[in-house]
MDTraj code that builds the backbone (N, CA, C; nanometers):
import mdtraj as md
import numpy as np

residues = "UNK UNK UNK UNK UNK UNK UNK UNK UNK UNK UNK UNK UNK UNK UNK UNK UNK UNK UNK UNK UNK UNK UNK UNK UNK UNK UNK UNK UNK UNK UNK UNK UNK UNK UNK UNK UNK UNK UNK UNK UNK UNK UNK UNK UNK UNK UNK UNK UNK UNK UNK UNK UNK UNK UNK UNK UNK UNK UNK UNK UNK UNK UNK UNK UNK UNK UNK UNK UNK UNK UNK UNK UNK UNK UNK UNK UNK UNK UNK UNK UNK UNK UNK UNK UNK UNK UNK UNK UNK UNK UNK UNK UNK UNK UNK UNK UNK UNK UNK UNK UNK UNK UNK UNK UNK UNK UNK UNK UNK UNK UNK UNK UNK UNK UNK UNK UNK UNK UNK UNK UNK UNK UNK UNK UNK UNK UNK UNK UNK UNK UNK UNK UNK UNK UNK UNK UNK UNK UNK UNK UNK".split()
xyz = np.array([
    [3.7853, 6.5674, -0.7064],
    [3.6762, 6.5951, -0.6288],
    [3.7194, 6.4128, -0.4963],
    [3.6912, 6.4499, -0.4182],
    [3.6758, 6.3755, -0.2352],
    [3.6334, 6.2684, -0.2515],
    [3.5025, 6.1650, -0.3488],
    [3.4768, 6.0611, -0.3700],
    [3.4543, 6.0296, -0.2029],
    [3.3962, 6.0578, -0.1453],
    [3.3784, 5.9867, -0.0147],
    [3.3107, 5.8254, -0.0090],
    [3.3301, 5.7783, 0.0228],
    [3.2247, 5.6336, 0.0372],
    [3.1570, 5.6379, 0.1333],
    [2.9893, 5.5779, 0.1143],
    [2.8787, 5.6258, 0.1121],
    [2.8225, 5.4499, 0.1546],
    [2.7959, 5.4146, 0.2054],
    [2.6920, 5.3103, 0.3114],
    [2.4986, 5.3571, 0.2750],
    [2.4657, 5.2880, 0.1851],
    [2.3374, 5.3437, 0.1217],
    [2.2562, 5.1937, 0.1721],
    [2.1392, 5.2113, 0.2553],
    [2.0973, 5.0407, 0.2521],
    [1.8949, 5.0913, 0.2244],
    [1.8557, 5.0328, 0.0922],
    [1.7441, 5.0071, 0.0687],
    [1.6365, 4.8859, 0.0513],
    [1.5190, 4.9621, -0.0002],
    [1.4328, 4.8441, -0.0229],
    [1.4057, 4.8614, -0.2024],
    [1.4182, 4.9822, -0.1833],
    [1.4253, 5.0377, -0.3094],
    [1.4411, 4.9334, -0.4433],
    [1.4504, 4.8623, -0.4909],
    [1.4848, 4.7409, -0.6080],
    [1.5269, 4.8301, -0.7216],
    [1.4295, 4.9190, -0.7398],
    [1.4900, 4.9753, -0.8552],
    [1.6390, 4.9906, -0.9034],
    [1.6734, 5.1023, -0.7731],
    [1.7846, 5.1139, -0.7439],
    [1.8990, 5.0865, -0.7789],
    [1.9134, 4.9211, -0.7720],
    [2.0206, 4.8348, -0.8095],
    [2.0490, 4.8584, -0.9291],
    [1.9856, 4.8706, -1.0281],
    [1.9992, 4.9108, -1.1922],
    [2.1318, 5.0481, -1.2071],
    [2.0811, 5.1434, -1.0899],
    [2.2447, 5.2371, -1.1023],
    [2.3858, 5.1642, -1.1320],
    [2.4253, 5.0912, -1.0574],
    [2.5135, 5.0140, -1.0697],
    [2.5413, 4.9810, -1.2169],
    [2.5026, 4.9692, -1.2668],
    [2.4855, 4.9649, -1.4283],
    [2.5248, 5.1173, -1.4498],
    [2.4799, 5.2106, -1.4546],
    [2.5224, 5.3593, -1.5154],
    [2.6148, 5.4456, -1.4517],
    [2.6478, 5.3700, -1.3237],
    [2.7036, 5.5015, -1.2667],
    [2.8507, 5.4391, -1.2341],
    [2.9648, 5.4666, -1.2572],
    [3.0656, 5.3625, -1.2895],
    [3.0978, 5.3954, -1.0777],
    [3.0605, 5.4657, -1.0284],
    [3.1062, 5.4575, -0.8449],
    [3.0001, 5.3746, -0.8147],
    [2.9177, 5.3492, -0.8200],
    [2.7961, 5.2388, -0.7724],
    [2.8442, 5.0902, -0.7315],
    [2.8378, 5.0480, -0.6597],
    [2.8369, 4.8705, -0.6292],
    [2.7088, 4.8790, -0.5754],
    [2.6482, 4.7296, -0.5528],
    [2.5552, 4.6849, -0.4920],
    [2.6005, 4.5450, -0.4302],
    [2.5888, 4.5362, -0.2742],
    [2.5855, 4.3922, -0.2061],
    [2.5360, 4.4166, -0.1434],
    [2.4956, 4.2597, -0.1277],
    [2.3328, 4.1920, -0.0261],
    [2.3887, 4.1205, 0.0690],
    [2.3056, 4.0664, 0.1992],
    [2.3585, 3.9630, 0.2045],
    [2.2918, 3.8598, 0.2224],
    [2.3811, 3.7177, 0.1377],
    [2.3761, 3.5663, 0.1255],
    [2.3085, 3.5681, 0.2022],
    [2.1716, 3.4929, 0.1645],
    [2.0342, 3.3996, 0.2162],
    [2.0278, 3.2995, 0.1428],
    [2.0074, 3.1672, 0.2725],
    [1.9487, 3.0252, 0.1659],
    [1.8527, 3.0284, 0.1829],
    [1.7338, 2.9589, 0.1219],
    [1.6337, 2.9375, 0.1259],
    [1.6140, 2.7914, 0.0886],
    [1.4824, 2.7707, 0.2040],
    [1.4293, 2.5754, 0.1672],
    [1.3189, 2.6117, 0.2635],
    [1.1686, 2.6471, 0.1466],
    [1.0596, 2.6713, 0.0666],
    [1.0245, 2.7555, 0.1497],
    [0.9315, 2.7888, 0.2519],
    [0.9354, 2.9250, 0.3359],
    [1.0481, 2.9428, 0.3698],
    [1.1302, 2.8692, 0.4534],
    [1.2112, 2.9173, 0.5221],
    [1.3522, 3.0301, 0.5194],
    [1.3773, 3.0616, 0.5463],
    [1.5274, 3.1658, 0.5218],
    [1.6051, 3.1526, 0.6298],
    [1.7573, 3.1628, 0.5220],
    [1.8241, 3.1542, 0.6639],
    [1.9266, 3.2360, 0.6301],
    [2.0243, 3.3289, 0.6700],
    [2.1018, 3.4343, 0.6643],
    [2.1623, 3.3815, 0.7405],
    [2.3254, 3.4101, 0.5841],
    [2.4016, 3.3201, 0.5797],
    [2.5283, 3.4263, 0.6653],
    [2.5532, 3.5666, 0.6948],
    [2.5939, 3.6341, 0.7492],
    [2.7303, 3.6584, 0.6928],
    [2.7268, 3.6269, 0.5293],
    [2.8480, 3.6989, 0.4450],
    [2.7833, 3.8482, 0.3314],
    [2.8512, 3.9077, 0.3692],
    [2.8270, 4.0089, 0.2511],
    [2.8665, 3.9515, 0.1080],
    [2.8050, 4.0069, -0.0020],
    [2.8298, 3.9494, -0.1206],
    [2.8013, 4.0515, -0.2379],
    [2.8743, 4.0400, -0.3562],
    [2.8269, 4.1499, -0.4819],
    [2.6660, 4.1236, -0.5062],
    [2.6364, 4.2477, -0.5589],
    [2.5086, 4.2450, -0.6486],
    [2.3564, 4.2867, -0.5494],
    [2.2950, 4.3247, -0.6293],
    [2.1617, 4.3226, -0.5807],
    [2.0948, 4.2118, -0.5001],
    [1.9736, 4.2103, -0.3878],
    [1.9307, 4.1134, -0.3574],
    [1.8244, 4.0730, -0.4489],
    [1.7784, 3.9506, -0.4822],
    [1.6862, 3.9512, -0.5757],
    [1.5387, 3.9386, -0.4898],
    [1.5343, 3.9845, -0.3965],
    [1.3779, 3.9751, -0.3225],
    [1.4014, 4.0928, -0.1765],
    [1.3519, 4.1176, -0.1341],
    [1.2926, 4.1616, 0.0071],
    [1.2866, 4.0700, 0.1166],
    [1.3219, 4.1024, 0.2167],
    [1.3406, 3.9887, 0.3201],
    [1.3319, 4.0281, 0.4358],
    [1.2087, 4.1697, 0.4705],
    [1.1589, 4.2173, 0.5445],
    [1.0966, 4.1292, 0.6352],
    [1.0181, 4.0792, 0.5590],
    [0.8730, 4.0028, 0.6239],
    [0.8973, 3.8547, 0.7035],
    [1.0407, 3.8125, 0.6481],
    [1.1330, 3.7152, 0.7355],
    [1.1660, 3.7568, 0.8612],
    [1.2639, 3.8728, 0.8181],
    [1.3021, 3.9988, 0.9077],
    [1.1714, 3.9967, 1.0235],
    [1.1363, 4.0382, 0.9987],
    [0.9796, 4.0748, 1.1138],
    [0.9077, 3.9319, 1.1875],
    [0.9625, 3.8454, 1.1204],
    [0.9174, 3.6921, 1.1247],
    [1.0042, 3.6604, 1.3094],
    [1.1410, 3.6803, 1.2057],
    [1.2960, 3.6579, 1.3529],
    [1.2313, 3.7255, 1.4434],
    [1.1970, 3.8742, 1.4281],
    [1.1779, 3.9584, 1.5142],
    [1.0512, 3.9251, 1.6395],
    [0.9687, 3.8220, 1.5864],
    [0.8611, 3.7888, 1.6762],
    [0.7179, 3.9114, 1.6825],
    [0.7593, 3.9447, 1.5357],
    [0.6362, 4.0369, 1.4725],
    [0.4817, 3.9354, 1.5623],
    [0.3613, 3.9925, 1.5917],
    [0.2541, 3.8912, 1.5543],
    [0.2089, 3.8259, 1.4276],
    [0.1742, 3.7401, 1.4399],
    [0.1057, 3.6723, 1.3170],
    [0.0638, 3.7736, 1.2302],
    [-0.0592, 3.8302, 1.2861],
    [-0.1517, 3.8966, 1.2059],
    [-0.0452, 3.9872, 1.1255],
    [0.0250, 4.0715, 1.2214],
    [0.1201, 4.1521, 1.1364],
    [0.2017, 4.1197, 1.0084],
    [0.2307, 3.9693, 1.0057],
    [0.3099, 3.9528, 0.9066],
    [0.1953, 3.8854, 0.8358],
    [0.0962, 3.8200, 0.8130],
    [0.0236, 3.7681, 0.7320],
    [-0.0555, 3.9228, 0.6610],
    [-0.0680, 4.0125, 0.7052],
    [-0.1193, 4.1772, 0.6229],
    [0.0230, 4.2119, 0.5534],
    [0.1289, 4.2129, 0.6342],
    [0.2771, 4.2089, 0.4932],
    [0.2188, 4.1995, 0.4260],
    [0.2529, 4.0379, 0.4417],
    [0.2117, 3.9819, 0.2947],
    [0.1287, 3.9740, 0.1867],
    [0.0051, 3.9929, 0.2481],
    [-0.1085, 4.0494, 0.1705],
    [-0.0622, 4.2043, 0.1104],
    [-0.0141, 4.2674, 0.1173],
    [0.0045, 4.3753, 0.0501],
    [0.1499, 4.3607, -0.0275],
    [0.2273, 4.2804, 0.0070],
    [0.3402, 4.2780, -0.0656],
    [0.3119, 4.1706, -0.2052],
    [0.1810, 4.0788, -0.1664],
    [0.1374, 4.0023, -0.2825],
    [0.0383, 4.1692, -0.3579],
    [-0.0223, 4.2336, -0.3545],
    [-0.0902, 4.3031, -0.4429],
    [0.0548, 4.4214, -0.4600],
    [0.1444, 4.4267, -0.3664],
    [0.2340, 4.5566, -0.4824],
    [0.2893, 4.4949, -0.5562],
    [0.3118, 4.3083, -0.6072],
    [0.4223, 4.2602, -0.7016],
    [0.3061, 4.2377, -0.8051],
    [0.2128, 4.2322, -0.8342],
    [0.0575, 4.2220, -0.9094],
    [0.0448, 4.3481, -0.9427],
    [0.1002, 4.3871, -0.9193],
    [0.0380, 4.6042, -0.9518],
    [0.1756, 4.6465, -0.9747],
    [0.3510, 4.5791, -0.9984],
    [0.4732, 4.6618, -0.9932],
    [0.4429, 4.7151, -1.1270],
    [0.5350, 4.8425, -1.1890],
    [0.5782, 4.8587, -1.2700],
    [0.7139, 4.7999, -1.3463],
    [0.6603, 4.7363, -1.4640],
    [0.8077, 4.6351, -1.5514],
    [0.9069, 4.7145, -1.5731],
    [0.8901, 4.8672, -1.5856],
    [1.0262, 4.8537, -1.6605],
    [1.1069, 4.9991, -1.5550],
    [1.2003, 5.0135, -1.5232],
    [1.3080, 5.0746, -1.4588],
    [1.2798, 5.2001, -1.5462],
    [1.3635, 5.3075, -1.4420],
    [1.3770, 5.4612, -1.4743],
    [1.4656, 5.4408, -1.5794],
    [1.4459, 5.4784, -1.7048],
    [1.4850, 5.5430, -1.8094],
    [1.6216, 5.6077, -1.8066],
    [1.7365, 5.5684, -1.8562],
    [1.8799, 5.5945, -1.7942],
    [1.8754, 5.7601, -1.8497],
    [1.7961, 5.8052, -1.9750],
    [1.8154, 5.9548, -2.0111],
    [1.7615, 6.0054, -1.9250],
    [1.6614, 6.0181, -1.8466],
    [1.6099, 6.0586, -1.7458],
    [1.6670, 6.0967, -1.5958],
    [1.8229, 6.0220, -1.5639],
    [1.8957, 5.9903, -1.4256],
    [1.9747, 6.1774, -1.3917],
    [1.9660, 6.1473, -1.5563],
    [2.0386, 6.3348, -1.5565],
    [1.9100, 6.4654, -1.5758],
    [1.8263, 6.4369, -1.5815],
    [1.7348, 6.5609, -1.5836],
    [1.6308, 6.5574, -1.4648],
    [1.5930, 6.4524, -1.3821],
    [1.5350, 6.4402, -1.2891],
    [1.6046, 6.5832, -1.1634],
    [1.5410, 6.6317, -1.0840],
    [1.5723, 6.7475, -1.0114],
    [1.4797, 6.7183, -0.8675],
    [1.5822, 6.7665, -0.8118],
    [1.5597, 6.6976, -0.6479],
    [1.4633, 6.8342, -0.6207],
    [1.3212, 6.7655, -0.5756],
    [1.1919, 6.8880, -0.5055],
    [1.2787, 6.9541, -0.3832],
    [1.2631, 7.0462, -0.3693],
    [1.3057, 7.1636, -0.2560],
    [1.2234, 7.1238, -0.1471],
    [1.2875, 7.0830, -0.0263],
    [1.2187, 7.0871, 0.0947],
    [1.1069, 7.2001, 0.1308],
    [1.1701, 7.3240, 0.1021],
    [1.1103, 7.4387, 0.1088],
    [1.0642, 7.4818, -0.0150],
    [0.9466, 7.6134, 0.0213],
    [0.9370, 7.6697, -0.0860],
    [1.0518, 7.7869, -0.1568],
    [1.1151, 7.8491, -0.2515],
    [1.1691, 7.9295, -0.2345],
    [1.1695, 8.0297, -0.1498],
    [1.0356, 8.0811, -0.1607],
    [1.0454, 8.1958, -0.0665],
    [0.9119, 8.1630, 0.0252],
    [0.8922, 8.2206, 0.1659],
    [0.7816, 8.2168, 0.2306],
    [0.8080, 8.3042, 0.3271],
    [0.7128, 8.3859, 0.4263],
    [0.7827, 8.4481, 0.4675],
    [0.7961, 8.4171, 0.6065],
    [0.7805, 8.3090, 0.6464],
    [0.8963, 8.2380, 0.7686],
    [0.9926, 8.2355, 0.7741],
    [1.0187, 8.1827, 0.6371],
    [1.1723, 8.1944, 0.6595],
    [1.2167, 8.2409, 0.6201],
    [1.1770, 8.3837, 0.5615],
    [1.2401, 8.4904, 0.5483],
    [1.2188, 8.6256, 0.6970],
    [1.1582, 8.5706, 0.8068],
    [1.1723, 8.6021, 0.9416],
    [1.2933, 8.5176, 1.0003],
    [1.2475, 8.4133, 1.0052],
    [1.3705, 8.3291, 1.0799],
    [1.5182, 8.3523, 0.9810],
    [1.5399, 8.3510, 0.8752],
    [1.6683, 8.4426, 0.8499],
    [1.7453, 8.5863, 0.8650],
    [1.5501, 8.6181, 0.9556],
    [1.6299, 8.8032, 0.9867],
    [1.6947, 8.7166, 1.1195],
    [1.6098, 8.6751, 1.2210],
    [1.5959, 8.6807, 1.3493],
    [1.7591, 8.6275, 1.3927],
    [1.8356, 8.7059, 1.4643],
    [1.9584, 8.6781, 1.5445],
    [1.9506, 8.5804, 1.6661],
    [1.9275, 8.4773, 1.6985],
    [1.9198, 8.4329, 1.7727],
    [1.9862, 8.3979, 1.8941],
    [2.1216, 8.4209, 1.8607],
    [2.2389, 8.4384, 1.9420],
    [2.1759, 8.5587, 2.0580],
    [2.1115, 8.6812, 2.0421],
    [2.0998, 8.7543, 2.1427],
    [1.9447, 8.7707, 2.1896],
    [1.8520, 8.6334, 2.1682],
    [1.7526, 8.6170, 2.1823],
    [1.7120, 8.5680, 2.3378],
    [1.6819, 8.6202, 2.4248],
    [1.6384, 8.5382, 2.5233],
    [1.5485, 8.3952, 2.5267],
    [1.5613, 8.3030, 2.5798],
    [1.4664, 8.1454, 2.5519],
    [1.3142, 8.2157, 2.5908],
    [1.2669, 8.3129, 2.6302],
    [1.1316, 8.3826, 2.6786],
    [1.0161, 8.4311, 2.5332],
    [1.2223, 8.5519, 2.4693],
    [1.1796, 8.5816, 2.3385],
    [1.1454, 8.4703, 2.2590],
    [1.2324, 8.3866, 2.2005],
    [1.2224, 8.2793, 2.1096],
    [1.1117, 8.2113, 2.1184],
    [1.0808, 8.1841, 2.3218],
    [0.9015, 8.0175, 2.2478],
    [0.8178, 8.1638, 2.2549],
    [0.8098, 8.2886, 2.2609],
    [0.7055, 8.3608, 2.1993],
    [0.7128, 8.3905, 2.0370],
    [0.8092, 8.3674, 1.9730],
    [0.8468, 8.4203, 1.8619],
    [0.7479, 8.2966, 1.8042],
    [0.7649, 8.1507, 1.8523],
    [0.7561, 8.0284, 1.8101],
    [0.5965, 8.0099, 1.8149],
    [0.5534, 8.1014, 1.9164],
    [0.3619, 8.0942, 1.9382],
    [0.3346, 8.1704, 1.8488],
    [0.4101, 8.2891, 1.8333],
    [0.3061, 8.3492, 1.7525],
    [0.3571, 8.3380, 1.6125],
    [0.4571, 8.2621, 1.5579],
    [0.4385, 8.1811, 1.4535],
    [0.3091, 8.0743, 1.3851],
    [0.2745, 8.0112, 1.5053],
    [0.2085, 7.9072, 1.5741],
    [0.0674, 7.9767, 1.5170],
    [0.0537, 8.0903, 1.5767],
    [-0.0849, 8.1280, 1.5719],
    [-0.1301, 8.1472, 1.4353],
    [-0.0234, 8.3021, 1.3809],
    [-0.0267, 8.3049, 1.2368],
    [-0.0237, 8.1997, 1.1384],
    [0.0374, 8.1379, 1.1293],
    [0.0582, 8.0473, 1.0155],
    [-0.0297, 7.8849, 1.0759],
    [-0.0322, 7.8495, 1.1451],
    [-0.0631, 7.7380, 1.1701],
    [-0.2505, 7.7878, 1.2180],
    [-0.2628, 7.7933, 1.3213],
    [-0.3770, 7.8163, 1.3581],
    [-0.4646, 7.9164, 1.2568],
    [-0.3897, 7.9743, 1.1651],
    [-0.5017, 8.0699, 1.0748],
    [-0.4953, 8.0512, 0.9553],
    [-0.3702, 7.9303, 0.9143],
    [-0.4106, 7.8527, 0.8199],
    [-0.3073, 7.9944, 0.7421],
    [-0.2547, 8.0501, 0.7607],
    [-0.1345, 8.2005, 0.6642],
    [-0.0920, 8.1091, 0.5949],
])
top = md.Topology()
chain = top.add_chain()
for i, resn in enumerate(residues, 1):
    res = top.add_residue(resn, chain, resSeq=i)
    for name in ("N", "CA", "C"):
        top.add_atom(name, md.element.get_by_symbol(name[0]), res)
traj = md.Trajectory(xyz[None], top)
């Protein structure tokens, strides 16, 4: 196995627990110092997951309008009040399947696979797109 290194950033704090379950997963975060409502980013990467999200603080630093910051705080408070108290059960990690982006079979995918786009002219390609739009979008087929 190749085991390529991957950098993955997320605000889904529930994923932090994966490091306890998967030996090749590690968590790191940017160190911060908090003084009351003020957050100071220390420009240091430290091991472990972040205790909380600092997205609203970053928005303030970026100069987002006060109304946007206030609304974000309201939404955050609402989410925290209704947040689930349990994480995903380890036994379910291997049983969860990724949903397919497209159905296994569909008429438009079958047609797309049958096309030889290397031999189509630009006019033929655009006409095919218009045909699909008319058939699958406009008529809801």
